[in-house]
N, C-alpha and C positions, 0 to 999 in steps of 0.2 A: 414504543418505537425503539429500534436498536440500530446501531451503526457498526460496521465491521472494522472501521479504522478511523482514528481521529481522537481528539481530546479537547478540553477547554483550557487554554494556557492561563497561568496565573498572572504572568507579566507579559506586556507587549513592548517591544523595542521599535521605535519609529525612526526611520531614516528619511529626512526631509530635504528635498532639493533646495539649493540656496536661491534659486531664481523663481519668481512668480510669473504667471502668464494669465492672459484673459481667456475666458471660455465663453464662446458665443454659440448659441443654439439657433440654427436657421431653419426656415421652412424648407420642405423637401423641394429639390430642384430650383432653389433660389438662394441668393446670398443675403437676403433680408433677415435680420435677426428676429426671432420670436421674443427673446429676452437676452440682455447682456448681463452676465454674472460678474461679480467683483473678482479681482485678481486672486488667485489661489496658488498654493504650492503643491506640487505632486509629492505624495509621501508613500513610502514602502513600509508597511507594517510587517513585523516578524515576531515569531515566538521567541522570547528571550532565551529559551533553551537552545536555540539553533544558531550556533556561531557561524556556520556556513551560510545560512540565509542572510544574516546581518552583513556578512562580508560581501555577498553578491549584491545586496541592495545598495550598499555603499558605493560599489563600482558603478552601478547604474546611475545613481544620483550624481556621480562625478563625470559622466560622459559629456562631451561637448554638445552644445545645443545651438540652433539657428535662431538668431534674434531678428531676422527679417532682412538683414544686410550681410551678415557674416557669421561664421562659427565662433562661439565664445566658450572659453573654458570656465566652468562655474567655480565658485568658491567652495570650500569644504562644506559638505552637507551637515545639517543639524541632526544630531543623534540623541535621543532621550528615551528613557524607559519609565513606564508607569503601570499601575495595576490595570488588569483587563477588566474594566468597569463599563457600565452602561454609558453610551454616547447618545446625546439628545440633540434635537433641532437639526437633524440631518436633512439637507436640501438636495433634491434631484437636480443634476446639472445638465444631463443629456445622455445620449446612448452612443456607445462606440462599437462599430462593427469590426469583426476580426475574421481571420481565415477559417475555412471549413464551416461557415455558417454560424460561428460563435459570435456572441455579443455580450456586452456588459454595460449596465447603467453606470454613469459617472455621478458621484455624489460628493458634496463637500460638507465637511463637518466644522462648525464654528470653533474658534480658538478657545472659547470658554470651557471646552471639554478637555483642554490640555494645560500643561504647566505654563508658567509665565514666560519661559523662553520663547514660546511660540508667538507671544504677543498678539498682534492683530492679523495673523496669517491663518485663514481657513485652509484646511488640508483636503486634498482630493483623493478619493478612493474609488474602488470598484464596488458595485452592488449587484449581486446576481438576481436572476428573475424569481427564483423560488422564495428568496427572502422578501423581495418586493411584493409578490403576490400574497404572502402570508400577512404582511403589514396592511395591504389594501383591504383584506378581508377582516382583519381583527383590530385595526387601529385607524386606518384611513390616511389620507393625504390632504393637507390644507395648503393650497397655493404653492405646491411643490415641496412642502415640508412634511416629512414623515411624522405621523402622530403616534409613534411607537419607538421605544429605545432599541438600540442595537449594540452588540459587542462582538469581539472577534472570537472565532472558533476554528480549529483545524478539522476540516471535513475531508476524509480521505487523507491526502497529503497536502492539501491546499488550505491556506489561511484565508478566511472569508468573513464578511459581516453576516451575522445571524440575528434573528429577532430575540429579544430578551424581555420576558421569558418566552419559551416556545418548546415544543416537543424535541426539536433537534438539539437545543441547548441542554435539556435534561439528559438526553442520550449521551452527549459528549461529556457532560459532567460525571455521569455514571462510569464512564471509561477511565476517568482520572484515577480512581482507586485501583483498577486493574493494572494500569501502567506502573504502579508502584510495587507490584508483586515481583519477586525474583524467580528466575527459572528453577524448576525442580532438578535436583542433582540426578544424573543418570543412574547412580548407584541405588537410588530410591525407587526406580521404576519397578512396577509389579506386573507380571504377565497377566493379561485379562482385565486390567483396570483401564478405565477411560480417563482421558485428560483433555484440557483445552489449552489453546495458546493465547497470546496476548490479545488477539483479535476478538476472542470471546465467542465467536460464532463457529470456529473450526474445532472439531472434536476428533479424537484419535483413540484407538485401542492399541495398547502396547502388546506386541506379539513375541518379543524376545530379542536376544543378540545372536548374530550369526557371523561365522567366518565363511567366506566363499571366495571362489576364484573367478577372476575376470580375464578374458582373453584379449591380449594385445597383439596386433599383427603389424608387421613391417615389411615393406617391399624393397628394403635396402640390403638385401642379402645376396647381392650379385644377380646374374642372369644366366639362363641356359637356353639351348636351342631345342625347340619342340616343333616337329613338322616343318623344318626349315625356317622357323621364325624365332626371333630372339624374344624371350619373355623373362620378366623379372621373377626371381624366386621370392616366395613369401615365407617369412620367419614368424613363428608363433611363440608367444611367451605368456605364461600364466602368472597373474599377480594376485596375491592373497589380500583380501580386504575384510575388515571387520565393520559390520554394519548393524543398525537397529532396524527391525521390521515393524511397520505400523500399518494399521488399517485406518483410513481417513474418510471422513464424510463431513459435509458442511451444510449450512442453511440455504445455499444457493439452489440446491435441488430439493429443498423442503424436507430433508431427512432429519430424523432425530434418533437418538439411541434406541428409543422404544419402537420406532417404526421401521428400522432396517430389517430386512428379511434375510433368511439364510441364503436365498438365491443371490442376494447382493454380494455375498462373499466370493462369488465367481467372477465378479467384475474386476479384473486385474487393475483397471485404472486407479482404483482406490487404494491399492497396496503400494507402499513406499519403502524402499531400502535406502536408508540414509545413514551417514556417519553419526549424526546426532540430531536431535530435534529439541527445540526450545518450547517447553510447555510450562505453564505456571500454576495450574490448578488440577488437583486430583478429584475427579467426579466420583470415582469409586467403581465397584463392580456393578454391572447393570444387566438386566435380563432382556434378551432379544428373542421374541417368539417362544418364550418358555425356557430358552437356553441361556445360562449365565455367560457373560463375556469370557470368564475363565475357561469354561468348557469349550466355547467356540475357539478360543486361542489354541487349546490342545488339539481340537479337530483340524484346524488349519495346519498346525505343525506336523500332524500325522500324515498330511498329504504331500509333504516334501518327498520327492523321489527323483532319482536319476534315470534318464532314459538313454539308451545307446542304440543307434540304428544298425542295420545289417552291415554297414561298412565300417562300423566302429567309431563313427563320428558322434560324439556326445551331444545330446540336446537336452537342455533343461527347460521344461515347460511347467511352471508352477502356477496354476490357476491364473495365468496371464501376467503374473508378476514380472517375469523376465524370460524371454525366449532366446535361446542361444543355439544357433545352427550354423556353425562355421566348418569349413573344410580343415580338419585338424589331422595331424599324423595319427595313424591307427594306434589305438591303445593309449592315446594321450589322456592323462588323468584329469578329470574335472569333477569336482564334488562340492556338495554343500554339507558343512559339518555343523550340527546344532550344538550350541554352547548353552548349558543351563547353570 
């Protein structure tokens, strides 16, 4: 199992609201309680690496709340940090329905999972359905208590409870090593070699550095009368840009370096001109249908050409990478200059 984004935090910072509330789970279409749970405090867990997440959670925990008769300003929330470890005796509290069909199970985690500052306050968290299903199949539930440990992991960009151990936990832990790698310096890029980014799934072939011109137009160049109508003049300006050219493919379309065909090189969607790209691992030179990526890079670069139509308006059409067809002054220079 692989994930394209996420990791397993080493430390979790908890922001705990100062007030506790009763949680009552009722029968559908009735106010009668199925079970009354003890009072618990809502908590916002954050990766300790994310100062912005901790700041946001603190703001949420400090918002006024309704005590049944009036709005009350809460006391300062409790903030503490501890190792991201297994949490046990997690009890299902209920289910919360959200917009766009979303929903999350509410669970509370007993205080014995946390430092002494928490004392006798169980904390309330969200539990997603995929985690609950895995636990139902591999550990079970006894009178509402999960018979399987959980801990926090960042899946995508969201922090959530995941089963521990589980395939998703192993996949996130494997990405921890990748996150520690530093980007490769652009001076070390080699034409024809393949690289991966921090996501680990996205792969790129480096095709070289280019200087090219981009056309900027402006209609603030006054106006003139044409056929008894006032029209704005258009002013064109060429701006020189230095960019890197990359060929990109990823696991979403099930492509791999070995399976990409020469025909795929005509799909301009996969070609990117960017100022710089952050990649962390050099996969090396690879063969695609018998052709090395170095040879393919040379083939692609050889196809760079400038086309000028009969009216002298330049048009660049490089295998779909960029099409430029603007009304330019006749003879206006536009060119791609290869830098090696």
